[in-house]
Every structure is written in C-alpha cells, then in structure tokens.
Backbone as ProteinMPNN parsed JSONL, in Angstrom:
{"seq_chain_A": "MQGTQMTSRNPVLALAGEIDMACAEVITSSMKPLIEAGGPVVVDVSKVTFMDSTGLHLFVEAARALDERGCIILHGANGAVTRVIEITRFWEARENIHIIDCSVLVRAA", "coords_chain_A": {"N_chain_A": [[0.848, -1.18, 0.0], [1.565, 1.412, -1.057], [2.076, 4.797, -0.378], [-0.204, 5.033, 1.133], [-1.7, 6.106, 4.064], [-2.451, 5.227, 7.337], [-4.461, 5.765, 10.193], [-5.388, 5.415, 13.617], [-6.952, 7.17, 15.149], [-9.375, 7.782, 16.466], [-10.866, 6.563, 19.239], [-13.263, 4.127, 20.462], [-15.91, 4.651, 22.622], [-17.17, 2.47, 24.8], [-20.178, 1.613, 26.226], [-22.121, 0.165, 28.892], [-24.934, -1.38, 30.504], [-27.013, 0.789, 32.4], [-27.899, 4.06, 31.324], [-28.233, 6.865, 32.967], [-29.126, 9.434, 35.369], [-27.433, 8.749, 37.472], [-24.996, 7.916, 36.393], [-24.251, 9.824, 34.587], [-22.346, 11.915, 34.925], [-19.891, 10.552, 34.936], [-19.851, 9.464, 32.352], [-19.918, 11.816, 30.829], [-17.46, 12.944, 31.609], [-15.748, 10.995, 30.572], [-16.181, 11.325, 27.863], [-15.235, 13.857, 27.388], [-12.361, 14.326, 26.657], [-12.426, 13.212, 24.095], [-14.261, 14.803, 22.771], [-12.951, 17.255, 22.935], [-10.79, 16.712, 21.255], [-12.047, 16.592, 18.825], [-13.613, 15.626, 15.662], [-15.201, 12.493, 14.669], [-17.066, 11.109, 17.338], [-17.377, 8.091, 18.573], [-19.715, 6.067, 20.087], [-20.327, 3.096, 21.537], [-23.255, 1.592, 22.104], [-24.333, -0.878, 22.327], [-24.515, -2.647, 24.457], [-26.055, -1.372, 26.274], [-28.744, -1.259, 28.447], [-30.759, 0.377, 29.304], [-31.857, 3.716, 28.891], [-32.444, 6.986, 29.843], [-33.927, 10.316, 29.737], [-31.794, 11.816, 30.661], [-29.538, 10.569, 29.593], [-30.016, 10.976, 26.85], [-29.861, 13.762, 26.833], [-27.158, 14.226, 27.547], [-25.808, 13.282, 25.288], [-26.786, 15.003, 23.321], [-25.761, 17.428, 24.292], [-23.027, 16.86, 24.056], [-22.818, 16.685, 21.26], [-23.479, 19.303, 20.66], [-21.273, 20.608, 21.804], [-19.263, 19.673, 20.142], [-20.059, 20.737, 17.704], [-19.338, 22.016, 14.586], [-16.991, 20.65, 14.406], [-17.077, 17.931, 14.513], [-18.906, 14.829, 15.089], [-21.427, 12.96, 16.887], [-21.658, 9.538, 17.116], [-23.831, 7.098, 17.726], [-23.53, 3.849, 18.14], [-24.782, 0.614, 17.536], [-27.297, 0.723, 18.657], [-30.122, -0.615, 20.241], [-33.028, -2.49, 21.331], [-34.305, -1.232, 24.356], [-32.971, 1.19, 24.2], [-33.197, 1.927, 21.516], [-35.974, 2.248, 21.428], [-36.435, 4.516, 23.12], [-35.035, 6.412, 21.691], [-36.475, 6.449, 19.267], [-39.038, 7.236, 20.15], [-38.572, 9.821, 21.184], [-37.33, 11.067, 19.069], [-34.795, 12.158, 19.09], [-32.511, 12.546, 17.544], [-33.074, 14.582, 15.859], [-32.455, 16.869, 17.187], [-29.899, 17.814, 16.745], [-27.783, 18.237, 13.897], [-25.475, 16.793, 13.849], [-25.669, 14.293, 15.081], [-25.733, 10.861, 14.909], [-27.299, 7.749, 14.5], [-26.677, 4.357, 14.61], [-27.968, 1.301, 14.141], [-26.876, -1.739, 14.93], [-26.97, -5.03, 14.454], [-24.991, -6.906, 14.538], [-23.224, -6.291, 16.625], [-24.932, -6.712, 18.768], [-25.492, -9.474, 18.614], [-22.95, -10.459, 19.127], [-22.568, -9.838, 21.739]], "CA_chain_A": [[0.0, 0.0, 0.0], [2.46, 2.539, -1.172], [1.427, 6.104, -0.337], [-1.401, 5.001, 1.968], [-1.435, 6.369, 5.478], [-3.574, 4.811, 8.167], [-4.398, 6.196, 11.585], [-6.491, 4.929, 14.457], [-7.046, 8.307, 16.054], [-10.613, 7.877, 17.225], [-11.273, 5.369, 19.978], [-14.698, 3.906, 20.663], [-16.327, 4.615, 24.022], [-18.155, 1.384, 24.924], [-20.983, 1.738, 27.438], [-22.941, -1.003, 29.21], [-25.841, -1.178, 31.631], [-27.992, 1.874, 32.318], [-27.44, 5.445, 31.19], [-29.193, 7.72, 33.661], [-28.53, 10.488, 36.167], [-26.41, 8.195, 38.356], [-23.707, 7.737, 35.722], [-24.083, 10.869, 33.573], [-21.103, 12.661, 35.122], [-18.78, 9.683, 34.524], [-19.878, 9.385, 30.892], [-19.528, 13.136, 30.338], [-16.013, 13.056, 31.825], [-15.088, 10.078, 29.634], [-16.32, 11.86, 26.512], [-14.619, 15.185, 27.294], [-11.167, 14.391, 25.813], [-12.79, 12.89, 22.718], [-14.898, 16.009, 22.235], [-11.904, 18.27, 22.778], [-9.98, 16.339, 20.099], [-12.847, 16.793, 17.614], [-13.802, 14.462, 14.806], [-16.324, 11.666, 15.106], [-17.005, 10.476, 18.65], [-18.156, 6.867, 18.425], [-20.141, 5.497, 21.362], [-20.954, 1.784, 21.363], [-24.345, 1.435, 23.08], [-24.935, -2.19, 22.081], [-24.746, -3.346, 25.723], [-26.848, -0.498, 27.15], [-30.056, -1.872, 28.66], [-31.732, 1.412, 29.642], [-31.387, 5.091, 28.765], [-33.53, 7.938, 30.051], [-33.702, 11.637, 29.146], [-30.464, 12.276, 31.045], [-28.634, 10.047, 28.579], [-30.259, 11.709, 25.612], [-29.369, 15.125, 27.016], [-25.694, 14.289, 27.532], [-25.359, 13.123, 23.909], [-27.096, 16.259, 22.62], [-24.77, 18.412, 24.751], [-21.744, 16.5, 23.446], [-22.912, 17.093, 19.856], [-23.433, 20.765, 20.662], [-19.893, 21.0, 22.085], [-18.483, 19.39, 18.937], [-20.555, 21.634, 16.667], [-18.881, 21.673, 13.239], [-15.701, 19.959, 14.489], [-17.262, 16.487, 14.533], [-20.259, 14.326, 15.295], [-21.647, 11.854, 17.819], [-22.193, 8.355, 16.456], [-24.286, 6.064, 18.658], [-23.441, 2.621, 17.36], [-25.311, -0.579, 18.178], [-28.562, 1.009, 19.357], [-31.061, -1.729, 20.162], [-33.932, -2.662, 22.463], [-34.844, -0.073, 25.075], [-32.307, 2.399, 23.707], [-33.851, 2.265, 20.25], [-37.338, 2.727, 21.701], [-36.416, 5.888, 23.627], [-34.579, 7.257, 20.576], [-37.583, 6.59, 18.322], [-40.127, 7.994, 20.771], [-38.196, 11.236, 21.35], [-36.763, 11.59, 17.817], [-33.766, 13.064, 19.592], [-31.516, 12.835, 16.508], [-33.453, 15.827, 15.205], [-31.97, 17.988, 17.992], [-28.631, 18.281, 16.18], [-27.412, 17.594, 12.636], [-24.274, 15.98, 13.999], [-25.938, 13.076, 15.848], [-26.055, 9.761, 14.001], [-27.604, 6.504, 15.199], [-26.486, 3.179, 13.784], [-28.417, 0.092, 14.832], [-26.049, -2.798, 14.387], [-27.294, -6.293, 15.083], [-23.767, -7.682, 14.687], [-22.742, -6.052, 17.968], [-25.881, -7.319, 19.702], [-25.275, -10.922, 18.584], [-21.635, -10.768, 19.696], [-22.569, -9.51, 23.177]], "C_chain_A": [[0.889, 1.237, 0.0], [1.668, 3.847, -1.209], [0.172, 6.155, 0.518], [-1.001, 5.216, 3.416], [-2.672, 5.998, 6.279], [-3.37, 5.331, 9.581], [-5.564, 5.571, 12.33], [-6.708, 5.95, 15.561], [-8.265, 8.26, 16.95], [-10.964, 6.575, 17.924], [-12.8, 5.272, 20.048], [-14.951, 3.854, 22.164], [-17.441, 3.578, 24.131], [-18.859, 1.5, 26.271], [-21.816, 0.47, 27.632], [-23.82, -0.684, 30.405], [-26.797, -0.031, 31.377], [-27.307, 3.228, 32.168], [-28.526, 6.318, 31.781], [-28.426, 8.744, 34.5], [-27.357, 9.978, 37.022], [-25.041, 8.089, 37.694], [-23.397, 8.835, 34.709], [-22.749, 11.6, 33.713], [-19.888, 11.852, 34.665], [-18.71, 9.606, 32.997], [-19.429, 10.713, 30.289], [-18.019, 13.329, 30.469], [-15.237, 12.176, 30.851], [-15.112, 10.622, 28.207], [-15.54, 13.156, 26.314], [-13.35, 15.214, 26.434], [-11.453, 14.068, 24.342], [-13.423, 14.098, 22.039], [-13.873, 17.097, 21.996], [-11.036, 17.989, 21.556], [-10.714, 16.593, 18.784], [-12.925, 15.526, 16.782], [-14.994, 13.65, 15.267], [-16.056, 11.062, 16.481], [-17.95, 9.287, 18.58], [-18.434, 6.288, 19.806], [-20.887, 4.2, 21.063], [-21.986, 1.609, 22.476], [-25.008, 0.06, 22.957], [-25.224, -2.962, 23.369], [-25.484, -2.472, 26.738], [-28.258, -1.073, 27.234], [-31.151, -0.852, 28.949], [-31.081, 2.764, 29.424], [-32.58, 6.011, 28.945], [-33.154, 9.283, 29.432], [-32.344, 12.218, 29.523], [-29.437, 11.818, 30.016], [-28.785, 10.769, 27.258], [-29.658, 13.107, 25.699], [-27.843, 15.177, 26.941], [-25.148, 14.092, 26.122], [-25.659, 14.367, 23.075], [-26.09, 17.331, 23.012], [-23.39, 18.127, 24.161], [-21.726, 16.921, 21.976], [-22.841, 18.609, 19.737], [-21.994, 21.246, 20.89], [-18.99, 20.742, 20.873], [-18.798, 20.38, 17.827], [-20.052, 21.179, 15.294], [-17.55, 20.928, 13.236], [-15.846, 18.446, 14.492], [-18.705, 16.102, 14.77], [-20.252, 13.233, 16.363], [-22.261, 10.713, 17.02], [-22.543, 7.348, 17.542], [-24.4, 4.777, 17.857], [-23.975, 1.435, 18.168], [-26.588, -0.351, 18.954], [-29.519, -0.151, 19.143], [-31.987, -1.696, 21.37], [-34.475, -1.372, 23.046], [-34.227, 1.227, 24.594], [-32.962, 2.853, 22.403], [-35.244, 2.838, 20.495], [-37.331, 4.179, 22.192], [-35.947, 6.861, 22.541], [-35.723, 7.497, 19.597], [-38.708, 7.449, 18.89], [-39.808, 9.489, 20.817], [-37.722, 11.891, 20.062], [-35.604, 12.544, 18.117], [-32.675, 13.369, 18.574], [-31.827, 14.138, 15.781], [-32.942, 17.054, 15.964], [-30.705, 18.604, 17.397], [-28.366, 17.54, 14.869], [-26.268, 16.617, 12.807], [-24.448, 14.822, 14.995], [-26.395, 12.007, 14.856], [-26.257, 8.491, 14.816], [-27.463, 5.353, 14.22], [-26.928, 1.974, 14.597], [-27.713, -1.086, 14.186], [-26.323, -4.103, 15.12], [-26.064, -7.175, 15.26], [-23.222, -7.531, 16.101], [-23.639, -6.741, 18.988], [-25.67, -8.828, 19.759], [-23.963, -11.315, 19.241], [-21.614, -10.582, 21.208], [-22.854, -10.72, 24.031]], "O_chain_A": [[0.93, 1.996, 0.969], [0.712, 3.985, -1.973], [-0.458, 7.207, 0.622], [-0.076, 4.581, 3.922], [-3.79, 6.396, 5.949], [-2.254, 5.338, 10.101], [-6.594, 5.243, 11.741], [-6.654, 5.63, 16.748], [-8.183, 8.671, 18.107], [-11.319, 5.593, 17.273], [-13.516, 6.222, 19.731], [-14.292, 3.109, 22.889], [-18.536, 3.788, 23.61], [-18.219, 1.486, 27.323], [-22.17, -0.209, 26.668], [-23.49, 0.179, 31.218], [-27.331, 0.111, 30.277], [-26.284, 3.502, 32.794], [-29.593, 6.496, 31.194], [-27.213, 8.893, 34.35], [-26.399, 10.713, 37.26], [-24.023, 8.167, 38.381], [-22.367, 8.773, 34.038], [-22.092, 11.875, 32.709], [-18.961, 12.405, 34.073], [-17.624, 9.677, 32.421], [-18.644, 10.73, 29.341], [-17.373, 13.821, 29.544], [-14.181, 12.575, 30.36], [-14.176, 10.406, 27.438], [-15.218, 13.513, 25.181], [-13.257, 16.061, 25.546], [-10.79, 14.597, 23.449], [-13.152, 14.378, 20.872], [-13.915, 17.785, 20.976], [-10.59, 18.923, 20.889], [-10.081, 16.787, 17.746], [-12.374, 14.489, 17.149], [-15.724, 14.073, 16.163], [-14.962, 10.568, 16.753], [-19.169, 9.45, 18.533], [-17.517, 6.049, 20.592], [-21.938, 4.204, 20.422], [-21.63, 1.493, 23.648], [-26.126, -0.134, 23.434], [-26.086, -3.84, 23.377], [-25.531, -2.798, 27.924], [-28.889, -1.34, 26.212], [-32.337, -1.17, 28.854], [-29.903, 2.951, 29.729], [-33.606, 5.845, 28.285], [-32.177, 9.378, 28.69], [-31.797, 13.033, 28.779], [-28.567, 12.591, 29.615], [-27.796, 11.131, 26.621], [-29.024, 13.579, 24.755], [-27.292, 16.092, 26.328], [-24.119, 14.676, 25.784], [-24.863, 14.739, 22.212], [-25.612, 18.07, 22.151], [-22.665, 19.057, 23.806], [-20.725, 17.455, 21.498], [-22.213, 19.136, 18.819], [-21.549, 22.191, 20.238], [-18.062, 21.507, 20.613], [-17.905, 20.81, 17.096], [-20.327, 20.049, 14.89], [-17.03, 20.606, 12.167], [-14.84, 17.737, 14.474], [-19.612, 16.928, 14.668], [-19.21, 12.664, 16.69], [-23.263, 10.899, 16.329], [-21.657, 6.807, 18.203], [-25.272, 4.643, 16.997], [-23.65, 1.28, 19.345], [-26.932, -1.15, 19.825], [-29.71, -0.616, 18.019], [-31.747, -0.954, 22.322], [-35.029, -0.531, 22.337], [-34.895, 2.261, 24.583], [-33.243, 4.038, 22.224], [-35.645, 3.802, 19.844], [-38.135, 4.988, 21.729], [-36.409, 8.001, 22.482], [-35.922, 8.624, 19.143], [-39.264, 8.293, 18.188], [-40.666, 10.321, 20.524], [-37.706, 13.117, 19.956], [-35.456, 13.589, 17.483], [-31.971, 14.367, 18.726], [-30.946, 14.732, 15.159], [-32.992, 18.166, 15.437], [-30.477, 19.805, 17.541], [-28.687, 16.358, 14.743], [-26.105, 15.706, 11.995], [-23.496, 14.424, 15.667], [-27.318, 12.221, 14.071], [-25.473, 8.194, 15.717], [-28.051, 5.365, 13.139], [-26.33, 1.662, 15.626], [-27.94, -1.385, 13.013], [-25.946, -4.256, 16.282], [-26.094, -8.108, 16.062], [-22.805, -8.512, 16.715], [-23.146, -7.296, 19.971], [-25.669, -9.406, 20.846], [-23.866, -12.383, 19.846], [-20.733, -11.114, 21.884], [-22.891, -10.615, 25.257]]}, "name": "protein", "num_of_chains": 1, "seq": "MQGTQMTSRNPVLALAGEIDMACAEVITSSMKPLIEAGGPVVVDVSKVTFMDSTGLHLFVEAARALDERGCIILHGANGAVTRVIEITRFWEARENIHIIDCSVLVRAA"}
C-alpha cells in the first residue's frame, strides 16, 4: 500500500448497563477528551439496557460542544435504547448526531 497512510485516532467509548442520572457525570467526563480532540465520537451502546432523558441530554450536549468539528455516532442502538430514541426523535436535535443500529454487535454480546 504505497502512499497510503492509516491512523487509528478515534477510539470507541463502549458503554454497558444503564445510562441515567447516576452515571451521567462519569460518561460526560469520559467523553470530554474525545470532544476536545474533535472528529467523530463513536459510542458503542450495544450493551446499554436502559437510557432515560439524562442520557439523551448528555449526547445532545456533546454534539453541541463538537458543533462543526465532529459528530456523535451512537453505534449498536437496540432494544430499550432504540425505543427511547424513536419515541423522542432526539436525533433531530442536532445535525451531527447519528444513530447506527447494528445487530452484529448485539449478537456478539
């Protein structure tokens, strides 16, 4: 691959369990360096079993902080997470929020 340059600059933040008020500060702190770096911020939510409005709000705020420097990608949305996303249509809050429902991650879990 002459002339090809590869980088693995963007890590994936993998979350599991419940995303609610009890863990919002930890998730926000974990996302902070990724947001400061800019670019796509990929969050694997395939093992998240519950997410309330606090979780939705922290992802909207992260997208707002990124603004034109990047986007939030929620990867592996399924089950209860998908339902709350569909009910609230929260992706409409910001252009730079993307939801990818990936059954491959769910099957591997």
